[in-house]
C-alpha positions as CSV (number, residue, x, y, z in Angstrom):
1,M,69.7,-31.8,84.1
2,P,70.6,-29.4,81.4
3,A,72.9,-32.0,79.8
4,I,70.1,-34.5,79.8
5,S,67.6,-32.1,78.0
6,F,70.1,-31.3,75.3
7,L,70.7,-35.0,74.7
8,R,66.9,-35.6,74.3
9,R,66.5,-32.8,71.7
10,A,69.4,-34.2,69.7
11,V,67.9,-37.6,69.5
12,A,64.5,-36.2,68.4
13,S,66.1,-34.2,65.6
14,S,67.9,-37.2,64.3
15,L,64.7,-39.2,64.1
16,L,62.7,-36.4,62.2
17,V,65.2,-35.8,59.4
18,P,64.6,-39.2,57.6
19,T,60.9,-38.8,58.0
20,A,60.9,-35.4,56.3
21,V,63.1,-36.6,53.5
22,S,60.7,-39.6,53.0
23,L,57.7,-37.3,52.8
24,A,59.4,-35.0,50.3
25,L,60.3,-37.9,48.0
26,F,56.7,-39.2,48.3
27,S,55.2,-35.8,47.5
28,G,57.5,-35.4,44.4
29,C,56.5,-38.8,43.0
30,E,52.8,-38.0,43.5
31,G,53.1,-34.6,41.6
32,H,54.8,-36.3,38.7
33,N,52.1,-38.9,38.4
34,S,49.3,-36.2,38.5
35,S,50.9,-34.3,35.6
36,V,51.1,-37.5,33.6
37,D,47.4,-38.3,34.2
38,A,46.3,-34.7,33.3
39,A,48.2,-34.9,30.0
40,S,46.4,-38.1,29.1
41,Q,42.9,-36.7,29.8
42,P,40.8,-35.6,26.7
43,V,40.4,-31.8,26.1
44,A,36.9,-30.4,26.9
45,A,35.2,-28.4,24.2
46,A,31.8,-26.7,23.8
47,V,29.8,-28.2,21.0
48,A,26.4,-27.6,19.3
49,V,24.2,-29.9,17.3
50,V,23.3,-29.2,13.7
51,Q,19.5,-28.9,13.5
52,R,16.8,-27.7,11.2
53,G,15.2,-24.3,11.6
54,N,14.2,-21.0,10.0
55,I,16.4,-18.0,9.2
56,S,15.0,-14.6,8.2
57,H,16.4,-11.2,7.4
58,M,14.1,-8.4,8.6
59,L,14.4,-4.8,7.4
60,S,13.1,-2.2,9.9
61,L,11.8,1.0,8.4
62,A,10.0,4.1,9.6
63,G,6.8,4.7,7.7
64,Q,4.3,7.4,7.7
65,F,0.5,7.1,7.4
66,Q,-1.1,9.2,4.6
67,P,-4.8,9.5,3.6
68,Y,-5.8,7.1,0.8
69,Q,-7.2,10.2,-1.0
70,V,-7.2,13.9,-0.1
71,I,-8.8,16.6,-2.2
72,D,-9.8,20.2,-2.1
73,V,-13.6,20.5,-2.7
74,H,-14.3,23.4,-5.0
75,A,-17.5,25.0,-6.2
76,K,-18.4,24.6,-9.9
77,V,-20.2,27.9,-10.0
78,S,-19.4,31.3,-8.4
79,G,-21.6,32.4,-5.6
80,Y,-22.0,33.4,-2.0
81,V,-22.1,30.8,0.7
82,R,-25.7,30.7,2.0
83,H,-25.0,28.0,4.5
84,I,-22.1,25.7,5.3
85,Y,-22.9,22.5,7.3
86,V,-19.5,21.0,8.1
87,D,-16.4,22.0,10.1
88,I,-13.0,20.5,10.7
89,G,-13.0,17.0,12.2
90,D,-16.5,16.2,10.9
91,R,-16.9,12.8,9.3
92,V,-19.0,12.9,6.1
93,R,-20.3,10.3,3.6
94,A,-20.3,10.4,-0.1
95,G,-23.1,12.6,-1.5
96,Q,-23.7,14.4,1.8
97,T,-24.4,18.2,1.4
98,L,-21.5,20.3,2.6
99,A,-22.7,23.8,1.7
100,V,-25.3,25.7,-0.3
101,L,-24.4,28.7,-2.5
102,E,-26.6,31.6,-3.4
103,V,-26.5,32.6,-7.2
104,P,-29.6,34.8,-8.0
105,E,-28.8,35.4,-11.7
106,L,-28.4,31.7,-12.2
107,S,-31.8,31.0,-10.9
108,A,-33.2,33.6,-13.3
109,Q,-31.4,32.0,-16.2
110,Y,-32.7,28.6,-15.3
111,R,-36.3,29.9,-15.2
112,G,-35.8,31.7,-18.5
113,S,-34.6,28.5,-20.2
114,Q,-37.6,26.6,-18.8
115,S,-39.9,29.3,-20.3
116,E,-38.1,29.0,-23.7
117,Q,-38.6,25.3,-23.6
118,Q,-42.3,25.7,-23.0
119,R,-42.6,28.2,-25.9
120,S,-40.7,25.9,-28.3
121,Q,-43.0,23.1,-27.3
122,E,-46.0,25.3,-28.2
123,Q,-44.4,26.1,-31.5
124,I,-44.2,22.3,-32.1
125,N,-47.9,22.0,-31.4
126,I,-48.7,24.8,-33.8
127,A,-46.6,23.3,-36.5
128,Q,-48.2,19.9,-36.1
129,H,-51.7,21.6,-36.4
130,E,-50.5,23.5,-39.5
131,I,-49.4,20.2,-41.0
132,S,-52.8,18.7,-40.4
133,R,-54.6,21.7,-41.9
134,A,-52.3,21.7,-44.9
135,E,-52.7,18.0,-45.5
136,A,-56.5,18.2,-45.3
137,S,-56.5,21.2,-47.7
138,H,-54.2,19.3,-50.1
139,A,-56.3,16.2,-50.0
140,A,-59.4,18.2,-50.9
141,L,-57.7,20.1,-53.8
142,Q,-56.1,17.0,-55.1
143,A,-59.4,15.1,-55.0
144,N,-61.1,18.0,-56.9
145,Y,-58.3,17.9,-59.6
146,D,-58.6,14.1,-59.9
147,R,-62.4,14.4,-60.4
148,L,-62.0,17.1,-63.1
149,L,-59.3,15.1,-64.8
150,Q,-61.4,11.9,-64.8
151,A,-64.4,13.8,-66.2
152,S,-62.3,15.4,-68.9
153,K,-61.0,12.0,-70.0
154,A,-64.5,10.5,-70.0
155,Q,-66.0,13.4,-72.1
156,P,-63.2,15.4,-73.9
157,G,-64.0,19.0,-74.1
158,L,-66.5,18.9,-71.1
159,I,-63.9,20.5,-68.8
160,A,-62.0,23.5,-70.0
161,E,-58.3,23.2,-70.0
162,Q,-58.0,26.4,-68.0
163,E,-60.1,24.9,-65.2
164,L,-58.0,21.8,-65.2
165,D,-54.8,23.9,-65.0
166,D,-56.2,25.9,-62.1
167,A,-57.2,22.8,-60.2
168,R,-53.8,21.2,-60.7
169,A,-52.0,24.4,-59.6
170,K,-54.1,24.6,-56.4
171,A,-53.3,20.9,-55.6
172,D,-49.6,21.5,-56.2
173,A,-49.6,24.6,-54.1
174,S,-51.3,22.8,-51.2
175,Q,-48.7,20.1,-51.4
176,A,-46.0,22.7,-51.1
177,Q,-47.8,24.1,-48.0
178,V,-47.7,20.6,-46.5
179,E,-43.9,20.4,-47.0
180,T,-43.5,23.9,-45.6
181,A,-45.5,23.0,-42.5
182,R,-43.4,19.9,-42.1
183,S,-40.2,22.0,-42.3
184,T,-41.7,24.4,-39.8
185,L,-42.3,21.4,-37.4
186,S,-38.8,20.2,-37.9
187,A,-37.4,23.7,-37.1
188,A,-39.6,23.9,-34.0
189,R,-38.4,20.5,-32.8
190,Q,-34.8,21.6,-33.2
191,Q,-35.5,24.8,-31.3
192,S,-37.1,22.7,-28.6
193,D,-33.9,20.6,-28.4
194,V,-31.8,23.7,-28.0
195,A,-34.2,25.0,-25.3
196,K,-34.1,21.6,-23.5
197,A,-30.3,21.7,-23.6
198,D,-30.3,25.1,-22.1
199,V,-32.7,23.8,-19.4
200,D,-30.4,20.9,-18.7
201,R,-27.3,23.2,-18.6
202,Y,-28.8,25.8,-16.3
203,G,-30.4,23.0,-14.3
204,A,-27.0,21.4,-13.8
205,L,-25.5,24.7,-12.8
206,E,-28.4,25.3,-10.4
207,S,-27.7,21.9,-8.9
208,Y,-24.0,22.9,-8.4
209,T,-25.1,25.5,-5.9
210,T,-25.5,22.5,-3.6
211,I,-22.0,21.3,-2.9
212,T,-21.8,17.6,-1.9
213,A,-19.0,15.4,-0.7
214,P,-17.5,13.4,-3.6
215,L,-16.3,10.6,-1.2
216,S,-16.6,9.5,2.3
217,G,-14.0,10.9,4.7
218,V,-13.1,13.5,7.2
219,I,-13.1,17.3,6.9
220,I,-9.5,18.3,7.7
221,W,-9.7,22.0,6.9
222,R,-12.4,24.6,6.2
223,Y,-11.6,27.6,4.1
224,A,-14.9,29.6,3.9
225,D,-17.6,30.7,6.2
226,T,-21.2,31.8,5.6
227,G,-21.4,34.8,3.3
228,A,-18.0,34.3,1.7
229,L,-17.7,34.7,-2.1
230,I,-16.6,31.4,-3.7
231,Q,-15.2,31.5,-7.2
232,A,-15.9,28.6,-9.6
233,G,-13.0,26.2,-9.6
234,T,-13.4,25.1,-13.2
235,S,-10.3,26.8,-14.6
236,S,-6.7,26.0,-13.7
237,D,-5.8,29.7,-14.2
238,S,-8.2,31.1,-11.6
239,Q,-7.0,31.3,-8.0
240,S,-10.2,29.9,-6.7
241,L,-10.5,29.3,-3.0
242,P,-11.7,25.8,-2.1
243,L,-14.6,25.3,0.3
244,V,-13.1,22.5,2.4
245,K,-10.3,19.9,2.3
246,L,-11.6,16.3,2.5
247,S,-9.5,13.3,3.5
248,Q,-10.4,9.7,3.0
249,S,-9.1,8.3,6.2
250,D,-11.0,5.0,6.7
251,L,-8.3,3.5,4.5
252,L,-4.8,4.8,4.9
253,R,-1.6,4.4,2.9
254,L,1.5,3.5,4.9
255,R,4.4,4.7,2.8
256,L,7.9,3.2,3.3
257,P,11.2,4.4,1.8
258,V,12.9,1.0,0.9
259,P,16.7,1.3,0.5
260,E,18.1,0.5,-2.9
261,D,19.9,-2.7,-1.8
262,A,16.6,-4.1,-0.6
263,V,14.5,-3.3,-3.6
264,D,15.0,-6.7,-5.1
265,Y,13.2,-8.3,-2.2
266,I,10.0,-6.2,-2.4
267,H,7.0,-8.0,-4.0
268,D,3.3,-7.4,-4.1
269,G,1.5,-9.3,-1.3
270,D,4.6,-9.5,1.0
271,T,3.6,-9.4,4.7
272,V,4.8,-6.5,6.8
273,Q,4.7,-6.2,10.6
274,I,3.6,-2.8,11.8
275,R,4.0,-1.2,15.2
276,V,2.4,2.2,16.0
277,D,4.2,3.3,19.1
278,A,2.0,6.4,19.6
279,L,-1.0,4.1,20.1
280,H,0.8,1.0,21.4
281,R,-0.7,-1.0,18.7
282,S,0.7,-3.8,16.4
283,L,-0.9,-4.9,13.2
284,T,-0.1,-6.8,10.0
285,G,-0.3,-5.4,6.5
286,K,0.6,-6.4,2.9
287,I,2.6,-4.6,0.3
288,V,0.1,-3.5,-2.4
289,R,2.1,-1.2,-4.6
290,F,5.5,0.4,-5.1
291,T,6.9,2.9,-7.5
292,R,9.4,0.6,-9.3
293,N,11.6,3.7,-9.3
294,V,14.6,4.6,-7.1
295,S,14.8,8.2,-6.2
296,L,18.0,9.8,-7.3
297,D,18.1,12.0,-4.2
298,T,17.4,9.4,-1.4
299,R,18.3,6.2,-3.2
300,T,15.1,4.7,-1.9
301,M,11.9,3.3,-3.5
302,E,8.5,4.4,-2.2
303,T,6.5,1.4,-1.2
304,E,2.9,1.5,0.1
305,I,0.8,-0.7,2.4
306,D,-3.0,-0.3,2.6
307,V,-4.2,-0.2,6.3
308,P,-7.9,-0.3,7.1
309,N,-8.9,2.4,9.6
310,K,-12.7,2.1,10.0
311,D,-12.6,3.5,13.5
312,L,-10.3,6.4,12.5
313,S,-8.0,5.6,15.4
314,L,-4.9,5.9,13.1
315,I,-4.3,9.6,12.2
316,P,-2.7,10.6,8.9
317,G,0.8,11.9,9.6
318,M,1.5,9.4,12.3
319,Y,4.7,7.4,12.1
320,A,5.0,3.6,12.4
321,N,7.9,1.2,12.7
322,T,7.6,-1.6,10.2
323,Y,9.5,-4.9,9.7
324,V,9.7,-6.2,6.1
325,R,11.0,-9.7,5.7
326,L,13.6,-9.6,2.9
327,A,15.1,-13.2,2.8
328,H,13.6,-16.3,4.4
329,R,14.5,-20.0,4.6
330,E,12.3,-22.5,6.3
331,H,13.3,-26.0,7.7
332,V,16.9,-25.8,6.6
333,L,20.0,-27.1,8.3
334,T,21.6,-24.5,10.5
335,V,25.0,-24.2,12.2
336,P,26.0,-21.6,14.7
337,L,28.3,-18.9,13.3
338,L,30.6,-19.5,16.3
339,A,31.5,-22.8,14.8
340,V,32.3,-21.5,11.3
341,Q,36.0,-20.9,10.4
342,H,37.4,-19.2,7.2
343,D,40.9,-20.1,6.2
344,D,43.3,-18.0,4.1
345,S,42.3,-19.9,0.9
346,G,38.7,-18.8,1.3
347,Q,37.4,-22.2,2.3
348,T,34.7,-22.4,5.0
349,T,35.1,-25.2,7.5
350,V,33.8,-26.5,10.9
351,L,35.4,-28.9,13.4
352,V,33.1,-31.9,13.7
353,V,33.2,-34.3,16.7
354,D,32.6,-37.8,15.4
355,R,31.1,-40.8,17.3
356,D,34.5,-41.5,18.9
357,N,34.7,-37.9,20.1
358,D,37.6,-37.3,17.7
359,A,37.9,-33.9,16.0
360,R,37.5,-33.9,12.2
361,R,37.7,-30.8,10.1
362,R,35.1,-30.6,7.4
363,A,34.5,-28.2,4.5
364,I,31.0,-26.8,4.2
365,V,29.0,-24.5,1.9
366,L,26.8,-21.8,3.6
367,G,23.7,-20.1,2.4
368,I,21.8,-17.2,4.1
369,Q,23.2,-16.0,7.3
370,G,21.5,-14.6,10.4
371,S,22.8,-13.0,13.5
372,L,23.6,-16.3,15.2
373,L,23.0,-19.1,12.7
374,A,23.8,-19.8,9.1
375,E,22.1,-22.0,6.5
376,V,24.2,-25.1,5.6
377,K,23.8,-26.1,2.0
378,S,26.3,-29.0,2.0
379,G,29.0,-30.6,4.2
380,L,26.9,-31.4,7.3
381,Q,24.0,-33.5,8.3
382,Q,21.3,-33.1,10.9
383,G,22.6,-34.3,14.3
384,D,26.3,-33.6,13.6
385,R,28.2,-32.0,16.5
386,V,30.4,-29.0,15.8
387,V,32.9,-27.3,18.0
388,L,32.1,-23.8,19.1
389,G,34.7,-21.0,19.4
390,N,38.3,-21.1,18.2
391,A,38.6,-24.5,16.6
392,A,42.2,-23.8,15.7
393,R,43.1,-24.8,19.2
394,Y,42.3,-28.4,18.4
395,K,44.2,-30.8,16.2
396,E,42.9,-33.1,13.6
397,G,42.0,-36.4,15.2
398,E,42.4,-35.1,18.7
399,N,40.1,-36.7,21.3
400,I,37.6,-34.3,22.8
401,T,35.3,-34.3,25.7
402,P,32.2,-32.6,24.2
403,R,30.1,-30.2,26.4
404,L,26.8,-29.6,24.7
405,E,25.7,-26.0,24.4
406,P,22.0,-25.6,23.5
407,Q,21.5,-23.3,20.4
408,P,18.3,-21.7,19.1
409,A,16.7,-23.4,16.0
410,D,15.4,-20.1,14.4
411,D,17.2,-16.9,13.8
412,V,16.1,-13.4,12.7
413,M,18.7,-11.0,11.3
414,P,17.5,-7.4,11.9
415,E,18.7,-4.7,9.4
416,E,18.2,-1.1,10.2
417,G,16.7,1.0,7.4
418,G,15.8,3.9,9.6
419,M,13.3,3.9,12.5
420,T,11.6,6.4,14.7
421,D,12.9,4.4,17.8
422,P,16.1,2.4,17.0
423,Q,16.2,1.0,20.5
424,A,12.7,-0.4,20.2
425,G,13.5,-1.6,16.7
426,A,16.4,-3.7,18.0
427,E,14.2,-5.3,20.5
428,G,11.5,-6.0,18.0
429,G,14.0,-7.7,15.7
430,N,15.0,-10.3,18.3
């Protein structure tokens, strides 16, 4: 029995050896055919389609709100504060009474000027009456002289020469009195004008004891209380204390420091996107003025945007993140930057996949560039397919299996010019 078992195992082994060799030969032939088929397959490549879109460069800047106007309200005359009607935070309108001063000597001077004006007016009335009397006297004396002269001419010798001379002298004297009365009237009128000017001057000074708001705004500081002595703020040499500080806050200036390399892109009327993080508000403004001067210290140009603030929700001194559009192209051909290659000669190229899916290298000219896309000025047409990534892996004329990768049509290139929250600025620029 052991001999029979050994014989069976030997026969089975002799039968399995040819079968294994056959399988090995078959497997080797199959692997060789697979490598040949793989070599003949087209290479796959990610491609994008050239399309039209918009490319913008956005400069992000930190700006600060400032009042449109801010002034210290001074008194025009010196006096004691009789009453002050406003305090910090109060909203006032132009012409509203802020405080009243007490100046006793000024009131006396005003009343004295009024009395002097009345006296000068009475002097005018007296002078006018004196003119009337002198004219009447002159008319009577002149008529008497004329009658005597006429009678003397009609009957020579009837009237003595002495009498004629006396009559003529009286008529001439009365004429001089008329002229004197007229001069007196003129002087009285001049004196009246002086008195009236004094009344106007003291009246104006008297009105200055009532201090009013020169513009509508908000009281942001109060310097004096009731009973305080306020000096007249009419001289630059005097250290006069203002009454209050008034800020026009219903219209604010948003001031931006624009870097020197972006100055050329700033124009009146340009739209600016504004975000006030403290209030979680976004709004739109327009550039209305800029200094046209670059600071030697900061190398920036101050630029301002007027922001309406009727509800006073924006507080002067607040910061805002702004986005100024520097360069912009609309409806232009765009190509992904991943498809753009630059060779050693400085030529810019892309690898285009033609209708037969063959790779063709093509020179192009670029314009403005964003973070993902670039403007194509020449070399490509809308609908062309370009290879993304390292195009140097592919040979000219090589057949490619394109795999379309969707790309955005628009692109915004954010440029940081200084923000209060750079992380938020990066998000806002996308």
